[in-house]
mmCIF file as Biopython writes it, N, C-alpha, C and O atoms, coordinates in Angstrom:
data_model
#
loop_
_atom_site.group_PDB
_atom_site.id
_atom_site.type_symbol
_atom_site.label_atom_id
_atom_site.label_alt_id
_atom_site.label_comp_id
_atom_site.label_asym_id
_atom_site.label_entity_id
_atom_site.label_seq_id
_atom_site.pdbx_PDB_ins_code
_atom_site.Cartn_x
_atom_site.Cartn_y
_atom_site.Cartn_z
_atom_site.occupancy
_atom_site.B_iso_or_equiv
_atom_site.auth_seq_id
_atom_site.auth_asym_id
_atom_site.pdbx_PDB_model_num
ATOM 1   N N  . VAL A ? 1  ? 101.251 120.298 99.288  1.0 0.0 1  A 1 
ATOM 2   C CA . VAL A ? 1  ? 102.008 121.024 98.294  1.0 0.0 1  A 1 
ATOM 3   C C  . VAL A ? 1  ? 103.410 120.433 98.240  1.0 0.0 1  A 1 
ATOM 4   O O  . VAL A ? 1  ? 104.059 120.251 99.270  1.0 0.0 1  A 1 
ATOM 5   N N  . ILE A ? 2  ? 103.862 120.140 97.051  1.0 0.0 2  A 1 
ATOM 6   C CA . ILE A ? 2  ? 105.228 119.673 96.825  1.0 0.0 2  A 1 
ATOM 7   C C  . ILE A ? 2  ? 105.954 120.776 96.065  1.0 0.0 2  A 1 
ATOM 8   O O  . ILE A ? 2  ? 105.548 121.150 94.965  1.0 0.0 2  A 1 
ATOM 9   N N  . MET A ? 3  ? 107.022 121.294 96.649  1.0 0.0 3  A 1 
ATOM 10  C CA . MET A ? 3  ? 107.769 122.369 96.018  1.0 0.0 3  A 1 
ATOM 11  C C  . MET A ? 3  ? 109.006 121.790 95.350  1.0 0.0 3  A 1 
ATOM 12  O O  . MET A ? 3  ? 109.752 121.020 95.955  1.0 0.0 3  A 1 
ATOM 13  N N  . LEU A ? 4  ? 109.214 122.171 94.091  1.0 0.0 4  A 1 
ATOM 14  C CA . LEU A ? 4  ? 110.394 121.767 93.334  1.0 0.0 4  A 1 
ATOM 15  C C  . LEU A ? 4  ? 111.227 123.022 93.106  1.0 0.0 4  A 1 
ATOM 16  O O  . LEU A ? 4  ? 110.714 124.029 92.619  1.0 0.0 4  A 1 
ATOM 17  N N  . SER A ? 5  ? 112.516 122.965 93.459  1.0 0.0 5  A 1 
ATOM 18  C CA . SER A ? 5  ? 113.335 124.168 93.398  1.0 0.0 5  A 1 
ATOM 19  C C  . SER A ? 5  ? 114.786 123.826 93.097  1.0 0.0 5  A 1 
ATOM 20  O O  . SER A ? 5  ? 115.251 122.716 93.356  1.0 0.0 5  A 1 
ATOM 21  N N  . SER A ? 6  ? 115.479 124.798 92.547  1.0 0.0 6  A 1 
ATOM 22  C CA . SER A ? 6  ? 116.922 124.637 92.364  1.0 0.0 6  A 1 
ATOM 23  C C  . SER A ? 6  ? 117.678 125.179 93.573  1.0 0.0 6  A 1 
ATOM 24  O O  . SER A ? 6  ? 118.887 124.984 93.693  1.0 0.0 6  A 1 
ATOM 25  N N  . LYS A ? 7  ? 116.966 125.857 94.464  1.0 0.0 7  A 1 
ATOM 26  C CA . LYS A ? 7  ? 117.590 126.432 95.659  1.0 0.0 7  A 1 
ATOM 27  C C  . LYS A ? 7  ? 117.591 125.396 96.774  1.0 0.0 7  A 1 
ATOM 28  O O  . LYS A ? 7  ? 116.551 124.834 97.116  1.0 0.0 7  A 1 
ATOM 29  N N  . ASP A ? 8  ? 118.788 125.146 97.345  1.0 0.0 8  A 1 
ATOM 30  C CA . ASP A ? 8  ? 118.889 124.068 98.324  1.0 0.0 8  A 1 
ATOM 31  C C  . ASP A ? 8  ? 119.448 124.498 99.674  1.0 0.0 8  A 1 
ATOM 32  O O  . ASP A ? 8  ? 119.864 123.657 100.471 1.0 0.0 8  A 1 
ATOM 33  N N  . GLY A ? 9  ? 119.459 125.779 99.932  1.0 0.0 9  A 1 
ATOM 34  C CA . GLY A ? 9  ? 119.962 126.261 101.216 1.0 0.0 9  A 1 
ATOM 35  C C  . GLY A ? 9  ? 118.956 126.037 102.338 1.0 0.0 9  A 1 
ATOM 36  O O  . GLY A ? 9  ? 117.772 125.812 102.089 1.0 0.0 9  A 1 
ATOM 37  N N  . ILE A ? 10 ? 119.433 126.100 103.560 1.0 0.0 10 A 1 
ATOM 38  C CA . ILE A ? 10 ? 118.568 125.916 104.727 1.0 0.0 10 A 1 
ATOM 39  C C  . ILE A ? 10 ? 117.474 126.972 104.745 1.0 0.0 10 A 1 
ATOM 40  O O  . ILE A ? 10 ? 116.314 126.659 105.014 1.0 0.0 10 A 1 
ATOM 41  N N  . PHE A ? 11 ? 117.833 128.228 104.458 1.0 0.0 11 A 1 
ATOM 42  C CA . PHE A ? 11 ? 116.852 129.310 104.436 1.0 0.0 11 A 1 
ATOM 43  C C  . PHE A ? 11 ? 115.776 129.038 103.387 1.0 0.0 11 A 1 
ATOM 44  O O  . PHE A ? 11 ? 114.592 129.272 103.630 1.0 0.0 11 A 1 
ATOM 45  N N  . ASP A ? 12 ? 116.191 128.542 102.218 1.0 0.0 12 A 1 
ATOM 46  C CA . ASP A ? 12 ? 115.238 128.257 101.142 1.0 0.0 12 A 1 
ATOM 47  C C  . ASP A ? 12 ? 114.260 127.159 101.543 1.0 0.0 12 A 1 
ATOM 48  O O  . ASP A ? 12 ? 113.062 127.266 101.282 1.0 0.0 12 A 1 
ATOM 49  N N  . ARG A ? 13 ? 114.766 126.112 102.172 1.0 0.0 13 A 1 
ATOM 50  C CA . ARG A ? 13 ? 113.896 125.024 102.635 1.0 0.0 13 A 1 
ATOM 51  C C  . ARG A ? 13 ? 112.931 125.519 103.714 1.0 0.0 13 A 1 
ATOM 52  O O  . ARG A ? 13 ? 111.749 125.175 103.701 1.0 0.0 13 A 1 
ATOM 53  N N  . ALA A ? 14 ? 113.440 126.325 104.643 1.0 0.0 14 A 1 
ATOM 54  C CA . ALA A ? 14 ? 112.584 126.869 105.700 1.0 0.0 14 A 1 
ATOM 55  C C  . ALA A ? 14 ? 111.503 127.762 105.099 1.0 0.0 14 A 1 
ATOM 56  O O  . ALA A ? 14 ? 110.345 127.705 105.513 1.0 0.0 14 A 1 
ATOM 57  N N  . ARG A ? 15 ? 111.873 128.568 104.147 1.0 0.0 15 A 1 
ATOM 58  C CA . ARG A ? 15 ? 110.900 129.447 103.492 1.0 0.0 15 A 1 
ATOM 59  C C  . ARG A ? 15 ? 109.833 128.632 102.775 1.0 0.0 15 A 1 
ATOM 60  O O  . ARG A ? 15 ? 108.660 129.003 102.781 1.0 0.0 15 A 1 
ATOM 61  N N  . GLY A ? 16 ? 110.228 127.539 102.165 1.0 0.0 16 A 1 
ATOM 62  C CA . GLY A ? 16 ? 109.262 126.652 101.523 1.0 0.0 16 A 1 
ATOM 63  C C  . GLY A ? 16 ? 108.244 126.121 102.514 1.0 0.0 16 A 1 
ATOM 64  O O  . GLY A ? 16 ? 107.054 126.048 102.209 1.0 0.0 16 A 1 
ATOM 65  N N  . ARG A ? 17 ? 108.704 125.752 103.695 1.0 0.0 17 A 1 
ATOM 66  C CA . ARG A ? 17 ? 107.792 125.267 104.746 1.0 0.0 17 A 1 
ATOM 67  C C  . ARG A ? 17 ? 106.867 126.378 105.227 1.0 0.0 17 A 1 
ATOM 68  O O  . ARG A ? 17 ? 105.680 126.152 105.464 1.0 0.0 17 A 1 
ATOM 69  N N  . ILE A ? 18 ? 107.416 127.565 105.368 1.0 0.0 18 A 1 
ATOM 70  C CA . ILE A ? 18 ? 106.622 128.700 105.848 1.0 0.0 18 A 1 
ATOM 71  C C  . ILE A ? 18 ? 105.473 129.010 104.892 1.0 0.0 18 A 1 
ATOM 72  O O  . ILE A ? 18 ? 104.376 129.347 105.336 1.0 0.0 18 A 1 
ATOM 73  N N  . VAL A ? 19 ? 105.711 128.901 103.599 1.0 0.0 19 A 1 
ATOM 74  C CA . VAL A ? 19 ? 104.658 129.227 102.629 1.0 0.0 19 A 1 
ATOM 75  C C  . VAL A ? 19 ? 103.709 128.060 102.376 1.0 0.0 19 A 1 
ATOM 76  O O  . VAL A ? 19 ? 102.803 128.175 101.551 1.0 0.0 19 A 1 
ATOM 77  N N  . GLY A ? 20 ? 103.902 126.935 103.074 1.0 0.0 20 A 1 
ATOM 78  C CA . GLY A ? 20 ? 102.917 125.865 103.024 1.0 0.0 20 A 1 
ATOM 79  C C  . GLY A ? 20 ? 103.322 124.578 102.339 1.0 0.0 20 A 1 
ATOM 80  O O  . GLY A ? 20 ? 102.476 123.711 102.122 1.0 0.0 20 A 1 
ATOM 81  N N  . SER A ? 21 ? 104.571 124.428 101.995 1.0 0.0 21 A 1 
ATOM 82  C CA . SER A ? 21 ? 105.035 123.216 101.331 1.0 0.0 21 A 1 
ATOM 83  C C  . SER A ? 21 ? 105.216 122.081 102.335 1.0 0.0 21 A 1 
ATOM 84  O O  . SER A ? 21 ? 105.870 122.254 103.364 1.0 0.0 21 A 1 
ATOM 85  N N  . GLU A ? 22 ? 104.630 120.914 102.031 1.0 0.0 22 A 1 
ATOM 86  C CA . GLU A ? 22 ? 104.858 119.739 102.869 1.0 0.0 22 A 1 
ATOM 87  C C  . GLU A ? 22 ? 106.122 119.002 102.430 1.0 0.0 22 A 1 
ATOM 88  O O  . GLU A ? 22 ? 106.795 118.373 103.246 1.0 0.0 22 A 1 
ATOM 89  N N  . GLN A ? 23 ? 106.436 119.083 101.149 1.0 0.0 23 A 1 
ATOM 90  C CA . GLN A ? 23 ? 107.618 118.435 100.583 1.0 0.0 23 A 1 
ATOM 91  C C  . GLN A ? 23 ? 108.426 119.493 99.838  1.0 0.0 23 A 1 
ATOM 92  O O  . GLN A ? 23 ? 107.852 120.368 99.190  1.0 0.0 23 A 1 
ATOM 93  N N  . TYR A ? 24 ? 109.735 119.419 99.927  1.0 0.0 24 A 1 
ATOM 94  C CA . TYR A ? 24 ? 110.620 120.364 99.249  1.0 0.0 24 A 1 
ATOM 95  C C  . TYR A ? 24 ? 111.718 119.554 98.578  1.0 0.0 24 A 1 
ATOM 96  O O  . TYR A ? 24 ? 112.620 119.052 99.249  1.0 0.0 24 A 1 
ATOM 97  N N  . LEU A ? 25 ? 111.645 119.424 97.264  1.0 0.0 25 A 1 
ATOM 98  C CA . LEU A ? 25 ? 112.651 118.679 96.510  1.0 0.0 25 A 1 
ATOM 99  C C  . LEU A ? 25 ? 113.521 119.657 95.739  1.0 0.0 25 A 1 
ATOM 100 O O  . LEU A ? 25 ? 113.020 120.601 95.128  1.0 0.0 25 A 1 
ATOM 101 N N  . THR A ? 26 ? 114.831 119.425 95.771  1.0 0.0 26 A 1 
ATOM 102 C CA . THR A ? 26 ? 115.738 120.297 95.037  1.0 0.0 26 A 1 
ATOM 103 C C  . THR A ? 26 ? 116.248 119.593 93.790  1.0 0.0 26 A 1 
ATOM 104 O O  . THR A ? 26 ? 116.431 118.376 93.764  1.0 0.0 26 A 1 
ATOM 105 N N  . LYS A ? 27 ? 116.470 120.393 92.762  1.0 0.0 27 A 1 
ATOM 106 C CA . LYS A ? 27 ? 117.008 119.880 91.509  1.0 0.0 27 A 1 
ATOM 107 C C  . LYS A ? 27 ? 118.487 119.606 91.698  1.0 0.0 27 A 1 
ATOM 108 O O  . LYS A ? 27 ? 119.138 120.354 92.427  1.0 0.0 27 A 1 
ATOM 109 N N  . PRO A ? 28 ? 119.039 118.610 91.105  1.0 0.0 28 A 1 
ATOM 110 C CA . PRO A ? 28 ? 118.323 117.572 90.364  1.0 0.0 28 A 1 
ATOM 111 C C  . PRO A ? 28 ? 117.742 116.542 91.328  1.0 0.0 28 A 1 
ATOM 112 O O  . PRO A ? 28 ? 118.370 116.180 92.323  1.0 0.0 28 A 1 
ATOM 113 N N  . PHE A ? 29 ? 116.560 116.089 91.025  1.0 0.0 29 A 1 
ATOM 114 C CA . PHE A ? 29 ? 115.944 115.029 91.816  1.0 0.0 29 A 1 
ATOM 115 C C  . PHE A ? 29 ? 115.646 113.869 90.878  1.0 0.0 29 A 1 
ATOM 116 O O  . PHE A ? 29 ? 115.486 114.050 89.671  1.0 0.0 29 A 1 
ATOM 117 N N  . THR A ? 30 ? 115.576 112.682 91.454  1.0 0.0 30 A 1 
ATOM 118 C CA . THR A ? 30 ? 115.322 111.505 90.637  1.0 0.0 30 A 1 
ATOM 119 C C  . THR A ? 30 ? 113.824 111.294 90.466  1.0 0.0 30 A 1 
ATOM 120 O O  . THR A ? 30 ? 113.010 111.821 91.223  1.0 0.0 30 A 1 
ATOM 121 N N  . LYS A ? 31 ? 113.494 110.526 89.471  1.0 0.0 31 A 1 
ATOM 122 C CA . LYS A ? 31 ? 112.097 110.175 89.236  1.0 0.0 31 A 1 
ATOM 123 C C  . LYS A ? 31 ? 111.529 109.456 90.458  1.0 0.0 31 A 1 
ATOM 124 O O  . LYS A ? 31 ? 110.374 109.666 90.827  1.0 0.0 31 A 1 
ATOM 125 N N  . GLU A ? 32 ? 112.337 108.616 91.077  1.0 0.0 32 A 1 
ATOM 126 C CA . GLU A ? 32 ? 111.898 107.869 92.251  1.0 0.0 32 A 1 
ATOM 127 C C  . GLU A ? 32 ? 111.587 108.797 93.426  1.0 0.0 32 A 1 
ATOM 128 O O  . GLU A ? 32 ? 110.616 108.582 94.152  1.0 0.0 32 A 1 
ATOM 129 N N  . GLU A ? 33 ? 112.413 109.827 93.611  1.0 0.0 33 A 1 
ATOM 130 C CA . GLU A ? 33 ? 112.150 110.791 94.685  1.0 0.0 33 A 1 
ATOM 131 C C  . GLU A ? 33 ? 110.819 111.507 94.463  1.0 0.0 33 A 1 
ATOM 132 O O  . GLU A ? 33 ? 110.043 111.690 95.400  1.0 0.0 33 A 1 
ATOM 133 N N  . LEU A ? 34 ? 110.563 111.906 93.232  1.0 0.0 34 A 1 
ATOM 134 C CA . LEU A ? 34 ? 109.316 112.602 92.920  1.0 0.0 34 A 1 
ATOM 135 C C  . LEU A ? 34 ? 108.114 111.685 93.106  1.0 0.0 34 A 1 
ATOM 136 O O  . LEU A ? 34 ? 107.104 112.094 93.678  1.0 0.0 34 A 1 
ATOM 137 N N  . ILE A ? 35 ? 108.216 110.462 92.633  1.0 0.0 35 A 1 
ATOM 138 C CA . ILE A ? 35 ? 107.119 109.502 92.786  1.0 0.0 35 A 1 
ATOM 139 C C  . ILE A ? 35 ? 106.856 109.231 94.265  1.0 0.0 35 A 1 
ATOM 140 O O  . ILE A ? 35 ? 105.700 109.152 94.681  1.0 0.0 35 A 1 
ATOM 141 N N  . THR A ? 36 ? 107.910 109.089 95.060  1.0 0.0 36 A 1 
ATOM 142 C CA . THR A ? 36 ? 107.746 108.867 96.498  1.0 0.0 36 A 1 
ATOM 143 C C  . THR A ? 36 ? 107.074 110.060 97.160  1.0 0.0 36 A 1 
ATOM 144 O O  . THR A ? 36 ? 106.183 109.883 97.992  1.0 0.0 36 A 1 
ATOM 145 N N  . ALA A ? 37 ? 107.482 111.258 96.807  1.0 0.0 37 A 1 
ATOM 146 C CA . ALA A ? 37 ? 106.878 112.464 97.385  1.0 0.0 37 A 1 
ATOM 147 C C  . ALA A ? 37 ? 105.395 112.547 97.037  1.0 0.0 37 A 1 
ATOM 148 O O  . ALA A ? 37 ? 104.571 112.867 97.894  1.0 0.0 37 A 1 
ATOM 149 N N  . ILE A ? 38 ? 105.056 112.261 95.789  1.0 0.0 38 A 1 
ATOM 150 C CA . ILE A ? 38 ? 103.651 112.291 95.364  1.0 0.0 38 A 1 
ATOM 151 C C  . ILE A ? 38 ? 102.860 111.215 96.090  1.0 0.0 38 A 1 
ATOM 152 O O  . ILE A ? 38 ? 101.758 111.473 96.574  1.0 0.0 38 A 1 
ATOM 153 N N  . SER A ? 39 ? 103.412 110.018 96.169  1.0 0.0 39 A 1 
ATOM 154 C CA . SER A ? 39 ? 102.738 108.914 96.851  1.0 0.0 39 A 1 
ATOM 155 C C  . SER A ? 39 ? 102.499 109.238 98.323  1.0 0.0 39 A 1 
ATOM 156 O O  . SER A ? 39 ? 101.413 108.990 98.847  1.0 0.0 39 A 1 
ATOM 157 N N  . ASN A ? 40 ? 103.505 109.787 98.986  1.0 0.0 40 A 1 
ATOM 158 C CA . ASN A ? 40 ? 103.355 110.166 100.394 1.0 0.0 40 A 1 
ATOM 159 C C  . ASN A ? 40 ? 102.280 111.226 100.563 1.0 0.0 40 A 1 
ATOM 160 O O  . ASN A ? 40 ? 101.502 111.179 101.515 1.0 0.0 40 A 1 
ATOM 161 N N  . GLN A ? 41 ? 102.235 112.171 99.651  1.0 0.0 41 A 1 
ATOM 162 C CA . GLN A ? 41 ? 101.235 113.236 99.739  1.0 0.0 41 A 1 
ATOM 163 C C  . GLN A ? 41 ? 99.827  112.682 99.542  1.0 0.0 41 A 1 
ATOM 164 O O  . GLN A ? 41 ? 98.903  113.061 100.262 1.0 0.0 41 A 1 
ATOM 165 N N  . VAL A ? 42 ? 99.663  111.792 98.575  1.0 0.0 42 A 1 
ATOM 166 C CA . VAL A ? 42 ? 98.354  111.180 98.324  1.0 0.0 42 A 1 
ATOM 167 C C  . VAL A ? 42 ? 97.927  110.356 99.534  1.0 0.0 42 A 1 
ATOM 168 O O  . VAL A ? 42 ? 96.776  110.434 99.963  1.0 0.0 42 A 1 
ATOM 169 N N  . ASN A ? 43 ? 98.842  109.568 100.083 1.0 0.0 43 A 1 
ATOM 170 C CA . ASN A ? 43 ? 98.523  108.764 101.266 1.0 0.0 43 A 1 
ATOM 171 C C  . ASN A ? 43 ? 98.162  109.639 102.451 1.0 0.0 43 A 1 
ATOM 172 O O  . ASN A ? 43 ? 97.245  109.308 103.203 1.0 0.0 43 A 1 
ATOM 173 N N  . PHE A ? 44 ? 98.862  110.747 102.633 1.0 0.0 44 A 1 
ATOM 174 C CA . PHE A ? 44 ? 98.566  111.666 103.728 1.0 0.0 44 A 1 
ATOM 175 C C  . PHE A ? 44 ? 97.176  112.272 103.546 1.0 0.0 44 A 1 
ATOM 176 O O  . PHE A ? 44 ? 96.410  112.373 104.505 1.0 0.0 44 A 1 
ATOM 177 N N  . GLU A ? 45 ? 96.854  112.672 102.328 1.0 0.0 45 A 1 
ATOM 178 C CA . GLU A ? 45 ? 95.544  113.274 102.051 1.0 0.0 45 A 1 
ATOM 179 C C  . GLU A ? 45 ? 94.424  112.266 102.291 1.0 0.0 45 A 1 
ATOM 180 O O  . GLU A ? 45 ? 93.343  112.642 102.746 1.0 0.0 45 A 1 
ATOM 181 N N  . ASN A ? 46 ? 94.666  111.002 101.994 1.0 0.0 46 A 1 
ATOM 182 C CA . ASN A ? 46 ? 93.639  109.973 102.169 1.0 0.0 46 A 1 
ATOM 183 C C  . ASN A ? 46 ? 93.404  109.625 103.637 1.0 0.0 46 A 1 
ATOM 184 O O  . ASN A ? 46 ? 92.350  109.087 103.976 1.0 0.0 46 A 1 
ATOM 185 N N  . THR A ? 47 ? 94.360  109.921 104.509 1.0 0.0 47 A 1 
ATOM 186 C CA . THR A ? 47 ? 94.194  109.590 105.924 1.0 0.0 47 A 1 
ATOM 187 C C  . THR A ? 47 ? 93.579  110.726 106.727 1.0 0.0 47 A 1 
ATOM 188 O O  . THR A ? 47 ? 93.233  110.545 107.895 1.0 0.0 47 A 1 
ATOM 189 N N  . THR A ? 48 ? 93.440  111.888 106.114 1.0 0.0 48 A 1 
ATOM 190 C CA . THR A ? 48 ? 92.852  113.019 106.846 1.0 0.0 48 A 1 
ATOM 191 C C  . THR A ? 48 ? 91.438  113.276 106.429 1.0 0.0 48 A 1 
ATOM 192 O O  . THR A ? 48 ? 90.798  114.191 106.947 1.0 0.0 48 A 1 
#
């Protein structure tokens, strides 16, 4: 799960992890950051 949010506090990031997010990107994020997060997630899924 990749979570996209405008909230960037430590509590918000921790809460994202608690609810199952492997990646937590905050707005604004670049296209490259999103592509990297997706690529990492796909690679992780392929190795398990």
